[in-house]
N, CA, C and O atoms as a Maestro MAE file, in Angstrom:
{
 s_m_m2io_version
 :::
 2.0.0
}

f_m_ct {
 s_m_title
 :::
 protein
 m_atom[336] {
  # First column is atom index #
  i_m_mmod_type
  r_m_x_coord
  r_m_y_coord
  r_m_z_coord
  i_m_residue_number
  s_m_chain_name
  s_m_pdb_residue_name
  s_m_pdb_atom_name
  i_m_atomic_number
  :::
  1 25 75.130 95.681 112.214 1 A "MET " " N  " 7
  2 3 73.854 96.703 112.167 1 A "MET " " CA " 6
  3 2 73.548 95.026 112.105 1 A "MET " " C  " 6
  4 15 74.322 94.201 111.620 1 A "MET " " O  " 8
  5 25 72.442 94.781 112.616 2 A "THR " " N  " 7
  6 3 71.067 93.634 111.975 2 A "THR " " CA " 6
  7 2 70.211 94.429 111.127 2 A "THR " " C  " 6
  8 15 70.227 95.660 111.098 2 A "THR " " O  " 8
  9 25 69.339 93.557 110.324 3 A "GLU " " N  " 7
  10 3 68.551 93.826 109.237 3 A "GLU " " CA " 6
  11 2 67.391 94.868 109.876 3 A "GLU " " C  " 6
  12 15 66.983 95.786 109.164 3 A "GLU " " O  " 8
  13 25 67.119 94.776 110.597 4 A "GLU " " N  " 7
  14 3 65.884 95.555 111.475 4 A "GLU " " CA " 6
  15 2 66.801 97.655 111.327 4 A "GLU " " C  " 6
  16 15 66.240 98.700 110.998 4 A "GLU " " O  " 8
  17 25 67.933 97.470 111.643 5 A "SER " " N  " 7
  18 3 68.542 98.120 112.264 5 A "SER " " CA " 6
  19 2 69.203 98.885 110.609 5 A "SER " " C  " 6
  20 15 69.755 99.979 110.722 5 A "SER " " O  " 8
  21 25 69.131 98.440 109.600 6 A "ARG " " N  " 7
  22 3 69.740 98.816 108.703 6 A "ARG " " CA " 6
  23 2 68.513 99.580 108.031 6 A "ARG " " C  " 6
  24 15 67.300 99.372 108.031 6 A "ARG " " O  " 8
  25 25 69.473 100.716 107.361 7 A "PRO " " N  " 7
  26 3 68.794 101.666 106.470 7 A "PRO " " CA " 6
  27 2 67.879 101.245 105.685 7 A "PRO " " C  " 6
  28 15 68.457 101.991 104.895 7 A "PRO " " O  " 8
  29 25 67.028 100.799 105.100 8 A "ALA " " N  " 7
  30 3 66.471 100.770 103.420 8 A "ALA " " CA " 6
  31 2 67.064 101.310 102.512 8 A "ALA " " C  " 6
  32 15 67.446 102.478 102.592 8 A "ALA " " O  " 8
  33 25 67.294 100.384 101.239 9 A "SER " " N  " 7
  34 3 68.587 101.536 100.028 9 A "SER " " CA " 6
  35 2 66.665 101.683 99.477 9 A "SER " " C  " 6
  36 15 65.559 101.174 99.655 9 A "SER " " O  " 8
  37 25 67.440 102.846 98.681 10 A "PRO " " N  " 7
  38 3 66.101 103.663 97.636 10 A "PRO " " CA " 6
  39 2 66.558 102.755 96.993 10 A "PRO " " C  " 6
  40 15 65.480 103.349 96.985 10 A "PRO " " O  " 8
  41 25 67.146 101.648 96.228 11 A "LEU " " N  " 7
  42 3 66.784 101.070 94.941 11 A "LEU " " CA " 6
  43 2 66.412 99.754 95.361 11 A "LEU " " C  " 6
  44 15 66.865 99.036 96.251 11 A "LEU " " O  " 8
  45 25 65.357 99.567 94.412 12 A "PRO " " N  " 7
  46 3 64.193 98.215 94.094 12 A "PRO " " CA " 6
  47 2 65.704 96.913 94.527 12 A "PRO " " C  " 6
  48 15 66.922 97.087 94.546 12 A "PRO " " O  " 8
  49 25 65.139 96.102 94.716 13 A "PRO " " N  " 7
  50 3 65.708 94.829 95.002 13 A "PRO " " CA " 6
  51 2 66.503 94.302 93.227 13 A "PRO " " C  " 6
  52 15 67.521 93.724 92.845 13 A "PRO " " O  " 8
  53 25 65.663 94.741 92.801 14 A "SER " " N  " 7
  54 3 66.127 94.189 91.471 14 A "SER " " CA " 6
  55 2 67.066 95.406 90.133 14 A "SER " " C  " 6
  56 15 66.994 95.532 88.911 14 A "SER " " O  " 8
  57 25 67.897 96.097 91.269 15 A "LEU " " N  " 7
  58 3 68.489 97.167 90.195 15 A "LEU " " CA " 6
  59 2 69.975 97.175 91.799 15 A "LEU " " C  " 6
  60 15 70.028 97.701 92.912 15 A "LEU " " O  " 8
  61 25 70.731 96.435 91.122 16 A "PRO " " N  " 7
  62 3 72.377 96.621 92.218 16 A "PRO " " CA " 6
  63 2 72.539 98.021 91.952 16 A "PRO " " C  " 6
  64 15 72.197 98.789 91.053 16 A "PRO " " O  " 8
  65 25 73.513 98.143 93.608 17 A "PRO " " N  " 7
  66 3 74.027 99.419 92.598 17 A "PRO " " CA " 6
  67 2 75.323 99.558 91.623 17 A "PRO " " C  " 6
  68 15 76.109 98.637 91.405 17 A "PRO " " O  " 8
  69 25 75.401 100.726 91.132 18 A "ARG " " N  " 7
  70 3 76.736 100.495 89.670 18 A "ARG " " CA " 6
  71 2 77.878 100.712 90.242 18 A "ARG " " C  " 6
  72 15 78.814 100.182 89.643 18 A "ARG " " O  " 8
  73 25 78.272 101.538 91.569 19 A "GLY " " N  " 7
  74 3 79.252 102.084 92.410 19 A "GLY " " CA " 6
  75 2 79.233 101.351 93.377 19 A "GLY " " C  " 6
  76 15 78.217 101.225 94.061 19 A "GLY " " O  " 8
  77 25 80.657 100.554 93.693 20 A "LEU " " N  " 7
  78 3 80.264 99.882 94.966 20 A "LEU " " CA " 6
  79 2 82.089 100.333 95.563 20 A "LEU " " C  " 6
  80 15 83.048 100.651 94.859 20 A "LEU " " O  " 8
  81 25 81.989 100.146 97.556 21 A "SER " " N  " 7
  82 3 83.387 100.457 97.707 21 A "SER " " CA " 6
  83 2 84.411 99.324 97.492 21 A "SER " " C  " 6
  84 15 84.087 98.319 96.858 21 A "SER " " O  " 8
  85 25 85.255 99.429 97.850 22 A "ARG " " N  " 7
  86 3 85.837 98.483 97.933 22 A "ARG " " CA " 6
  87 2 86.084 96.952 98.901 22 A "ARG " " C  " 6
  88 15 86.866 96.018 98.720 22 A "ARG " " O  " 8
  89 25 85.085 97.189 99.924 23 A "ALA " " N  " 7
  90 3 85.032 96.299 100.306 23 A "ALA " " CA " 6
  91 2 83.563 95.870 99.193 23 A "ALA " " C  " 6
  92 15 83.902 95.294 98.160 23 A "ALA " " O  " 8
  93 25 82.546 96.034 99.306 24 A "VAL " " N  " 7
  94 3 81.667 95.518 98.472 24 A "VAL " " CA " 6
  95 2 81.837 95.136 97.341 24 A "VAL " " C  " 6
  96 15 81.012 94.419 96.775 24 A "VAL " " O  " 8
  97 25 83.247 95.650 96.633 25 A "ALA " " N  " 7
  98 3 83.801 95.206 95.545 25 A "ALA " " CA " 6
  99 2 84.101 93.602 95.328 25 A "ALA " " C  " 6
  100 15 83.718 92.705 94.576 25 A "ALA " " O  " 8
  101 25 85.112 93.787 96.550 26 A "ALA " " N  " 7
  102 3 85.390 91.920 96.688 26 A "ALA " " CA " 6
  103 2 84.901 91.582 96.842 26 A "ALA " " C  " 6
  104 15 84.514 90.732 96.040 26 A "ALA " " O  " 8
  105 25 84.383 91.721 97.795 27 A "ALA " " N  " 7
  106 3 82.385 90.459 97.810 27 A "ALA " " CA " 6
  107 2 81.510 90.631 97.162 27 A "ALA " " C  " 6
  108 15 80.397 90.117 97.274 27 A "ALA " " O  " 8
  109 25 81.951 91.538 96.218 28 A "TYR " " N  " 7
  110 3 81.021 90.748 94.735 28 A "TYR " " CA " 6
  111 2 81.426 89.881 94.300 28 A "TYR " " C  " 6
  112 15 80.712 88.909 94.057 28 A "TYR " " O  " 8
  113 25 82.811 89.908 94.022 29 A "ILE " " N  " 7
  114 3 83.480 88.997 93.447 29 A "ILE " " CA " 6
  115 2 83.833 87.638 94.117 29 A "ILE " " C  " 6
  116 15 84.371 86.785 93.411 29 A "ILE " " O  " 8
  117 25 83.637 87.435 95.107 30 A "GLY " " N  " 7
  118 3 83.950 86.647 96.363 30 A "GLY " " CA " 6
  119 2 85.140 86.341 96.547 30 A "GLY " " C  " 6
  120 15 85.550 85.180 96.564 30 A "GLY " " O  " 8
  121 25 86.138 87.800 96.777 31 A "ILE " " N  " 7
  122 3 87.156 87.586 97.501 31 A "ILE " " CA " 6
  123 2 87.961 88.499 98.502 31 A "ILE " " C  " 6
  124 15 87.218 89.465 98.676 31 A "ILE " " O  " 8
  125 25 88.796 88.634 99.047 32 A "SER " " N  " 7
  126 3 88.932 89.786 100.517 32 A "SER " " CA " 6
  127 2 89.348 90.897 99.469 32 A "SER " " C  " 6
  128 15 89.604 90.965 98.267 32 A "SER " " O  " 8
  129 25 89.291 91.563 100.351 33 A "PRO " " N  " 7
  130 3 89.544 93.382 100.205 33 A "PRO " " CA " 6
  131 2 90.957 93.398 99.594 33 A "PRO " " C  " 6
  132 15 91.180 93.957 98.520 33 A "PRO " " O  " 8
  133 25 91.864 92.791 100.282 34 A "ARG " " N  " 7
  134 3 93.333 92.380 100.222 34 A "ARG " " CA " 6
  135 2 93.675 91.708 99.123 34 A "ARG " " C  " 6
  136 15 94.652 92.246 98.601 34 A "ARG " " O  " 8
  137 25 93.210 90.536 98.396 35 A "LEU " " N  " 7
  138 3 93.606 90.203 96.978 35 A "LEU " " CA " 6
  139 2 92.684 90.960 96.087 35 A "LEU " " C  " 6
  140 15 93.236 91.103 94.996 35 A "LEU " " O  " 8
  141 25 91.541 91.484 96.112 36 A "PHE " " N  " 7
  142 3 91.015 92.479 95.636 36 A "PHE " " CA " 6
  143 2 92.515 93.817 95.353 36 A "PHE " " C  " 6
  144 15 92.909 94.056 94.211 36 A "PHE " " O  " 8
  145 25 93.024 94.388 96.382 37 A "ASP " " N  " 7
  146 3 93.840 95.119 96.061 37 A "ASP " " CA " 6
  147 2 94.860 94.962 95.103 37 A "ASP " " C  " 6
  148 15 95.309 95.921 94.476 37 A "ASP " " O  " 8
  149 25 95.217 93.901 94.968 38 A "GLU " " N  " 7
  150 3 96.469 92.658 94.709 38 A "GLU " " CA " 6
  151 2 95.857 93.453 93.290 38 A "GLU " " C  " 6
  152 15 96.043 94.605 92.899 38 A "GLU " " O  " 8
  153 25 94.810 91.997 92.527 39 A "LEU " " N  " 7
  154 3 94.641 92.515 91.566 39 A "LEU " " CA " 6
  155 2 94.004 93.892 90.321 39 A "LEU " " C  " 6
  156 15 93.930 94.009 89.098 39 A "LEU " " O  " 8
  157 25 93.720 94.569 91.317 40 A "VAL " " N  " 7
  158 3 93.513 95.783 90.945 40 A "VAL " " CA " 6
  159 2 94.815 97.092 90.877 40 A "VAL " " C  " 6
  160 15 94.845 98.291 90.598 40 A "VAL " " O  " 8
  161 25 95.659 96.187 91.249 41 A "GLN " " N  " 7
  162 3 97.237 96.501 91.450 41 A "GLN " " CA " 6
  163 2 97.861 95.912 90.324 41 A "GLN " " C  " 6
  164 15 98.907 96.481 90.013 41 A "GLN " " O  " 8
  165 25 97.537 94.927 89.602 42 A "ASP " " N  " 7
  166 3 98.586 94.139 88.615 42 A "ASP " " CA " 6
  167 2 97.219 93.843 87.226 42 A "ASP " " C  " 6
  168 15 97.123 92.814 86.558 42 A "ASP " " O  " 8
  169 25 96.512 94.811 87.143 43 A "GLY " " N  " 7
  170 3 95.449 95.139 86.288 43 A "GLY " " CA " 6
  171 2 94.648 93.951 85.627 43 A "GLY " " C  " 6
  172 15 94.333 93.749 84.455 43 A "GLY " " O  " 8
  173 25 94.411 93.175 86.877 44 A "ARG " " N  " 7
  174 3 93.209 92.024 86.594 44 A "ARG " " CA " 6
  175 2 91.734 92.524 86.717 44 A "ARG " " C  " 6
  176 15 90.827 91.789 86.327 44 A "ARG " " O  " 8
  177 25 91.432 93.927 87.323 45 A "MET " " N  " 7
  178 3 90.391 94.253 88.367 45 A "MET " " CA " 6
  179 2 90.601 96.016 87.706 45 A "MET " " C  " 6
  180 15 91.663 96.544 88.036 45 A "MET " " O  " 8
  181 25 89.977 96.567 87.135 46 A "PRO " " N  " 7
  182 3 89.524 97.800 86.823 46 A "PRO " " CA " 6
  183 2 90.192 98.675 88.183 46 A "PRO " " C  " 6
  184 15 90.015 98.329 89.351 46 A "PRO " " O  " 8
  185 25 91.104 100.043 87.689 47 A "LYS " " N  " 7
  186 3 90.793 101.082 88.706 47 A "LYS " " CA " 6
  187 2 89.840 101.343 88.938 47 A "LYS " " C  " 6
  188 15 88.901 100.846 88.317 47 A "LYS " " O  " 8
  189 25 89.637 102.302 90.006 48 A "PRO " " N  " 7
  190 3 88.597 103.204 90.889 48 A "PRO " " CA " 6
  191 2 87.981 103.883 89.811 48 A "PRO " " C  " 6
  192 15 88.267 103.763 88.619 48 A "PRO " " O  " 8
  193 25 86.728 104.924 90.542 49 A "LYS " " N  " 7
  194 3 86.839 105.932 89.556 49 A "LYS " " CA " 6
  195 2 87.068 106.638 91.103 49 A "LYS " " C  " 6
  196 15 87.249 105.844 92.026 49 A "LYS " " O  " 8
  197 25 87.067 108.010 91.397 50 A "LEU " " N  " 7
  198 3 86.783 109.264 91.989 50 A "LEU " " CA " 6
  199 2 85.800 109.951 92.109 50 A "LEU " " C  " 6
  200 15 85.835 110.722 91.150 50 A "LEU " " O  " 8
  201 25 84.826 110.178 92.772 51 A "ILE " " N  " 7
  202 3 83.434 111.171 92.888 51 A "ILE " " CA " 6
  203 2 84.053 111.911 94.683 51 A "ILE " " C  " 6
  204 15 84.151 111.635 95.878 51 A "ILE " " O  " 8
  205 25 84.234 112.670 93.953 52 A "ASN " " N  " 7
  206 3 84.470 113.580 94.821 52 A "ASN " " CA " 6
  207 2 85.560 113.471 96.056 52 A "ASN " " C  " 6
  208 15 86.552 114.196 95.981 52 A "ASN " " O  " 8
  209 25 85.456 112.851 96.854 53 A "SER " " N  " 7
  210 3 86.298 111.889 97.902 53 A "SER " " CA " 6
  211 2 86.397 110.818 98.329 53 A "SER " " C  " 6
  212 15 87.281 110.322 99.028 53 A "SER " " O  " 8
  213 25 85.061 110.215 97.739 54 A "ARG " " N  " 7
  214 3 84.882 108.839 97.785 54 A "ARG " " CA " 6
  215 2 85.747 107.868 96.575 54 A "ARG " " C  " 6
  216 15 85.819 108.372 95.454 54 A "ARG " " O  " 8
  217 25 86.444 106.391 96.809 55 A "THR " " N  " 7
  218 3 86.537 105.647 95.912 55 A "THR " " CA " 6
  219 2 86.213 104.537 95.498 55 A "THR " " C  " 6
  220 15 87.026 103.630 95.677 55 A "THR " " O  " 8
  221 25 85.140 104.282 94.923 56 A "ILE " " N  " 7
  222 3 84.344 103.621 94.034 56 A "ILE " " CA " 6
  223 2 84.123 103.048 92.703 56 A "ILE " " C  " 6
  224 15 83.853 103.673 91.677 56 A "ILE " " O  " 8
  225 25 84.341 101.161 92.913 57 A "TRP " " N  " 7
  226 3 84.425 100.970 91.598 57 A "TRP " " CA " 6
  227 2 82.902 100.488 90.565 57 A "TRP " " C  " 6
  228 15 81.743 100.251 90.907 57 A "TRP " " O  " 8
  229 25 83.508 100.495 89.360 58 A "ASP " " N  " 7
  230 3 82.312 99.971 88.457 58 A "ASP " " CA " 6
  231 2 82.025 99.129 88.364 58 A "ASP " " C  " 6
  232 15 82.777 98.413 87.704 58 A "ASP " " O  " 8
  233 25 81.204 98.714 88.716 59 A "ARG " " N  " 7
  234 3 80.219 97.209 89.015 59 A "ARG " " CA " 6
  235 2 79.990 96.095 87.187 59 A "ARG " " C  " 6
  236 15 80.301 94.995 86.729 59 A "ARG " " O  " 8
  237 25 79.286 97.311 86.792 60 A "LEU " " N  " 7
  238 3 79.946 96.696 85.339 60 A "LEU " " CA " 6
  239 2 81.730 96.321 84.672 60 A "LEU " " C  " 6
  240 15 82.126 95.430 83.920 60 A "LEU " " O  " 8
  241 25 82.306 97.222 85.221 61 A "ALA " " N  " 7
  242 3 84.038 97.246 84.224 61 A "ALA " " CA " 6
  243 2 84.635 96.062 85.685 61 A "ALA " " C  " 6
  244 15 85.728 95.521 85.524 61 A "ALA " " O  " 8
  245 25 84.033 95.840 86.682 62 A "ILE " " N  " 7
  246 3 84.520 94.384 87.549 62 A "ILE " " CA " 6
  247 2 83.784 93.264 87.066 62 A "ILE " " C  " 6
  248 15 84.242 92.131 87.211 62 A "ILE " " O  " 8
  249 25 82.402 93.517 86.359 63 A "ASP " " N  " 7
  250 3 81.764 92.163 85.519 63 A "ASP " " CA " 6
  251 2 82.839 91.990 84.562 63 A "ASP " " C  " 6
  252 15 83.171 90.814 84.418 63 A "ASP " " O  " 8
  253 25 83.503 92.876 83.838 64 A "ASP " " N  " 7
  254 3 84.141 92.744 82.237 64 A "ASP " " CA " 6
  255 2 85.204 92.047 82.855 64 A "ASP " " C  " 6
  256 15 85.638 91.131 82.158 64 A "ASP " " O  " 8
  257 25 85.867 92.229 84.171 65 A "ALA " " N  " 7
  258 3 87.036 92.184 84.325 65 A "ALA " " CA " 6
  259 2 87.086 90.747 84.957 65 A "ALA " " C  " 6
  260 15 88.010 89.942 84.843 65 A "ALA " " O  " 8
  261 25 86.087 90.608 85.542 66 A "PHE " " N  " 7
  262 3 85.816 88.905 86.574 66 A "PHE " " CA " 6
  263 2 85.781 87.849 85.404 66 A "PHE " " C  " 6
  264 15 86.237 86.705 85.389 66 A "PHE " " O  " 8
  265 25 84.983 88.687 84.244 67 A "SER " " N  " 7
  266 3 84.491 87.760 82.791 67 A "SER " " CA " 6
  267 2 85.933 87.088 81.866 67 A "SER " " C  " 6
  268 15 85.979 86.025 81.246 67 A "SER " " O  " 8
  269 25 87.391 88.476 82.104 68 A "ALA " " N  " 7
  270 3 88.185 87.960 81.273 68 A "ALA " " CA " 6
  271 2 89.320 87.546 82.365 68 A "ALA " " C  " 6
  272 15 90.451 88.029 82.302 68 A "ALA " " O  " 8
  273 25 88.902 86.534 83.459 69 A "LEU " " N  " 7
  274 3 89.858 86.261 84.137 69 A "LEU " " CA " 6
  275 2 89.740 84.758 83.348 69 A "LEU " " C  " 6
  276 15 88.795 84.398 82.646 69 A "LEU " " O  " 8
  277 25 90.935 84.004 83.654 70 A "PRO " " N  " 7
  278 3 91.461 82.596 82.829 70 A "PRO " " CA " 6
  279 2 90.487 81.904 83.836 70 A "PRO " " C  " 6
  280 15 90.335 82.143 85.034 70 A "PRO " " O  " 8
  281 25 89.667 80.688 82.780 71 A "GLU " " N  " 7
  282 3 88.927 79.718 83.550 71 A "GLU " " CA " 6
  283 2 90.101 78.405 84.188 71 A "GLU " " C  " 6
  284 15 91.230 78.081 83.819 71 A "GLU " " O  " 8
  285 25 89.235 77.919 85.240 72 A "LYS " " N  " 7
  286 3 90.526 77.067 86.135 72 A "LYS " " CA " 6
  287 2 91.487 76.420 84.912 72 A "LYS " " C  " 6
  288 15 92.716 76.416 84.830 72 A "LYS " " O  " 8
  289 25 90.473 75.872 83.987 73 A "GLU " " N  " 7
  290 3 90.956 74.241 83.248 73 A "GLU " " CA " 6
  291 2 92.546 75.126 81.902 73 A "GLU " " C  " 6
  292 15 93.548 74.592 81.425 73 A "GLU " " O  " 8
  293 25 91.949 76.718 81.754 74 A "ASP " " N  " 7
  294 3 92.677 76.941 81.309 74 A "ASP " " CA " 6
  295 2 94.267 77.839 81.877 74 A "ASP " " C  " 6
  296 15 95.295 78.030 81.227 74 A "ASP " " O  " 8
  297 25 93.892 78.301 83.499 75 A "ALA " " N  " 7
  298 3 95.090 78.282 84.378 75 A "ALA " " CA " 6
  299 2 95.405 76.489 84.944 75 A "ALA " " C  " 6
  300 15 95.978 76.440 86.032 75 A "ALA " " O  " 8
  301 25 95.252 75.841 84.639 76 A "ASP " " N  " 7
  302 3 95.623 74.647 84.874 76 A "ASP " " CA " 6
  303 2 96.552 73.888 84.199 76 A "ASP " " C  " 6
  304 15 97.567 73.314 84.595 76 A "ASP " " O  " 8
  305 25 95.870 74.008 82.756 77 A "LYS " " N  " 7
  306 3 96.737 73.658 81.454 77 A "LYS " " CA " 6
  307 2 98.524 73.548 81.176 77 A "LYS " " C  " 6
  308 15 99.223 74.399 80.625 77 A "LYS " " O  " 8
  309 25 98.833 72.606 81.583 78 A "GLY " " N  " 7
  310 3 100.348 72.347 81.164 78 A "GLY " " CA " 6
  311 2 101.017 72.533 82.563 78 A "GLY " " C  " 6
  312 15 102.236 72.397 82.464 78 A "GLY " " O  " 8
  313 25 100.537 72.844 84.034 79 A "LYS " " N  " 7
  314 3 100.583 73.005 85.101 79 A "LYS " " CA " 6
  315 2 101.933 71.218 85.757 79 A "LYS " " C  " 6
  316 15 102.928 71.065 86.465 79 A "LYS " " O  " 8
  317 25 100.848 70.202 84.755 80 A "TRP " " N  " 7
  318 3 101.493 69.137 85.352 80 A "TRP " " CA " 6
  319 2 102.042 68.062 84.046 80 A "TRP " " C  " 6
  320 15 102.088 66.833 83.986 80 A "TRP " " O  " 8
  321 25 102.481 69.307 82.906 81 A "ALA " " N  " 7
  322 3 102.868 68.488 82.404 81 A "ALA " " CA " 6
  323 2 104.490 68.404 82.717 81 A "ALA " " C  " 6
  324 15 105.185 69.170 83.385 81 A "ALA " " O  " 8
  325 25 105.072 66.434 81.536 82 A "CYS " " N  " 7
  326 3 106.215 67.094 82.546 82 A "CYS " " CA " 6
  327 2 107.392 66.477 81.205 82 A "CYS " " C  " 6
  328 15 107.492 65.280 81.477 82 A "CYS " " O  " 8
  329 25 107.984 66.662 80.364 83 A "SER " " N  " 7
  330 3 109.247 66.092 79.347 83 A "SER " " CA " 6
  331 2 109.806 65.281 80.069 83 A "SER " " C  " 6
  332 15 110.202 65.360 81.232 83 A "SER " " O  " 8
  333 25 109.830 64.323 79.181 84 A "VAL " " N  " 7
  334 3 110.608 62.728 79.446 84 A "VAL " " CA " 6
  335 2 112.045 62.707 78.235 84 A "VAL " " C  " 6
  336 15 112.787 61.726 78.174 84 A "VAL " " O  " 8
  :::
 }
 m_bond[335] {
  # First column is bond index #
  i_m_from
  i_m_to
  i_m_order
  :::
  1 1 2 1
  2 2 3 1
  3 3 4 2
  4 3 5 1
  5 5 6 1
  6 6 7 1
  7 7 8 2
  8 7 9 1
  9 9 10 1
  10 10 11 1
  11 11 12 2
  12 11 13 1
  13 13 14 1
  14 14 15 1
  15 15 16 2
  16 15 17 1
  17 17 18 1
  18 18 19 1
  19 19 20 2
  20 19 21 1
  21 21 22 1
  22 22 23 1
  23 23 24 2
  24 23 25 1
  25 25 26 1
  26 26 27 1
  27 27 28 2
  28 27 29 1
  29 29 30 1
  30 30 31 1
  31 31 32 2
  32 31 33 1
  33 33 34 1
  34 34 35 1
  35 35 36 2
  36 35 37 1
  37 37 38 1
  38 38 39 1
  39 39 40 2
  40 39 41 1
  41 41 42 1
  42 42 43 1
  43 43 44 2
  44 43 45 1
  45 45 46 1
  46 46 47 1
  47 47 48 2
  48 47 49 1
  49 49 50 1
  50 50 51 1
  51 51 52 2
  52 51 53 1
  53 53 54 1
  54 54 55 1
  55 55 56 2
  56 55 57 1
  57 57 58 1
  58 58 59 1
  59 59 60 2
  60 59 61 1
  61 61 62 1
  62 62 63 1
  63 63 64 2
  64 63 65 1
  65 65 66 1
  66 66 67 1
  67 67 68 2
  68 67 69 1
  69 69 70 1
  70 70 71 1
  71 71 72 2
  72 71 73 1
  73 73 74 1
  74 74 75 1
  75 75 76 2
  76 75 77 1
  77 77 78 1
  78 78 79 1
  79 79 80 2
  80 79 81 1
  81 81 82 1
  82 82 83 1
  83 83 84 2
  84 83 85 1
  85 85 86 1
  86 86 87 1
  87 87 88 2
  88 87 89 1
  89 89 90 1
  90 90 91 1
  91 91 92 2
  92 91 93 1
  93 93 94 1
  94 94 95 1
  95 95 96 2
  96 95 97 1
  97 97 98 1
  98 98 99 1
  99 99 100 2
  100 99 101 1
  101 101 102 1
  102 102 103 1
  103 103 104 2
  104 103 105 1
  105 105 106 1
  106 106 107 1
  107 107 108 2
  108 107 109 1
  109 109 110 1
  110 110 111 1
  111 111 112 2
  112 111 113 1
  113 113 114 1
  114 114 115 1
  115 115 116 2
  116 115 117 1
  117 117 118 1
  118 118 119 1
  119 119 120 2
  120 119 121 1
  121 121 122 1
  122 122 123 1
  123 123 124 2
  124 123 125 1
  125 125 126 1
  126 126 127 1
  127 127 128 2
  128 127 129 1
  129 129 130 1
  130 130 131 1
  131 131 132 2
  132 131 133 1
  133 133 134 1
  134 134 135 1
  135 135 136 2
  136 135 137 1
  137 137 138 1
  138 138 139 1
  139 139 140 2
  140 139 141 1
  141 141 142 1
  142 142 143 1
  143 143 144 2
  144 143 145 1
  145 145 146 1
  146 146 147 1
  147 147 148 2
  148 147 149 1
  149 149 150 1
  150 150 151 1
  151 151 152 2
  152 151 153 1
  153 153 154 1
  154 154 155 1
  155 155 156 2
  156 155 157 1
  157 157 158 1
  158 158 159 1
  159 159 160 2
  160 159 161 1
  161 161 162 1
  162 162 163 1
  163 163 164 2
  164 163 165 1
  165 165 166 1
  166 166 167 1
  167 167 168 2
  168 167 169 1
  169 169 170 1
  170 170 171 1
  171 171 172 2
  172 171 173 1
  173 173 174 1
  174 174 175 1
  175 175 176 2
  176 175 177 1
  177 177 178 1
  178 178 179 1
  179 179 180 2
  180 179 181 1
  181 181 182 1
  182 182 183 1
  183 183 184 2
  184 183 185 1
  185 185 186 1
  186 186 187 1
  187 187 188 2
  188 187 189 1
  189 189 190 1
  190 190 191 1
  191 191 192 2
  192 191 193 1
  193 193 194 1
  194 194 195 1
  195 195 196 2
  196 195 197 1
  197 197 198 1
  198 198 199 1
  199 199 200 2
  200 199 201 1
  201 201 202 1
  202 202 203 1
  203 203 204 2
  204 203 205 1
  205 205 206 1
  206 206 207 1
  207 207 208 2
  208 207 209 1
  209 209 210 1
  210 210 211 1
  211 211 212 2
  212 211 213 1
  213 213 214 1
  214 214 215 1
  215 215 216 2
  216 215 217 1
  217 217 218 1
  218 218 219 1
  219 219 220 2
  220 219 221 1
  221 221 222 1
  222 222 223 1
  223 223 224 2
  224 223 225 1
  225 225 226 1
  226 226 227 1
  227 227 228 2
  228 227 229 1
  229 229 230 1
  230 230 231 1
  231 231 232 2
  232 231 233 1
  233 233 234 1
  234 234 235 1
  235 235 236 2
  236 235 237 1
  237 237 238 1
  238 238 239 1
  239 239 240 2
  240 239 241 1
  241 241 242 1
  242 242 243 1
  243 243 244 2
  244 243 245 1
  245 245 246 1
  246 246 247 1
  247 247 248 2
  248 247 249 1
  249 249 250 1
  250 250 251 1
  251 251 252 2
  252 251 253 1
  253 253 254 1
  254 254 255 1
  255 255 256 2
  256 255 257 1
  257 257 258 1
  258 258 259 1
  259 259 260 2
  260 259 261 1
  261 261 262 1
  262 262 263 1
  263 263 264 2
  264 263 265 1
  265 265 266 1
  266 266 267 1
  267 267 268 2
  268 267 269 1
  269 269 270 1
  270 270 271 1
  271 271 272 2
  272 271 273 1
  273 273 274 1
  274 274 275 1
  275 275 276 2
  276 275 277 1
  277 277 278 1
  278 278 279 1
  279 279 280 2
  280 279 281 1
  281 281 282 1
  282 282 283 1
  283 283 284 2
  284 283 285 1
  285 285 286 1
  286 286 287 1
  287 287 288 2
  288 287 289 1
  289 289 290 1
  290 290 291 1
  291 291 292 2
  292 291 293 1
  293 293 294 1
  294 294 295 1
  295 295 296 2
  296 295 297 1
  297 297 298 1
  298 298 299 1
  299 299 300 2
  300 299 301 1
  301 301 302 1
  302 302 303 1
  303 303 304 2
  304 303 305 1
  305 305 306 1
  306 306 307 1
  307 307 308 2
  308 307 309 1
  309 309 310 1
  310 310 311 1
  311 311 312 2
  312 311 313 1
  313 313 314 1
  314 314 315 1
  315 315 316 2
  316 315 317 1
  317 317 318 1
  318 318 319 1
  319 319 320 2
  320 319 321 1
  321 321 322 1
  322 322 323 1
  323 323 324 2
  324 323 325 1
  325 325 326 1
  326 326 327 1
  327 327 328 2
  328 327 329 1
  329 329 330 1
  330 330 331 1
  331 331 332 2
  332 331 333 1
  333 333 334 1
  334 334 335 1
  335 335 336 2
  :::
 }
}
């Protein structure tokens, strides 16, 4: 879809949607939907909400989970350490 044919969002640009689809939730944190699924499965990302038949992720819960992920320095700590 082009910008011109895309329907206008009823939300103002300053108000992002609270509920996100799987693809949008993955894009929101900069990863693929497949990796997002892995993070949900292992608990690093929240489980979705169910609204009728729609599966939706809470943007605020994603923010909290993303903030709880380790920093690169923390993940790398001890990676190259060796005992002599």
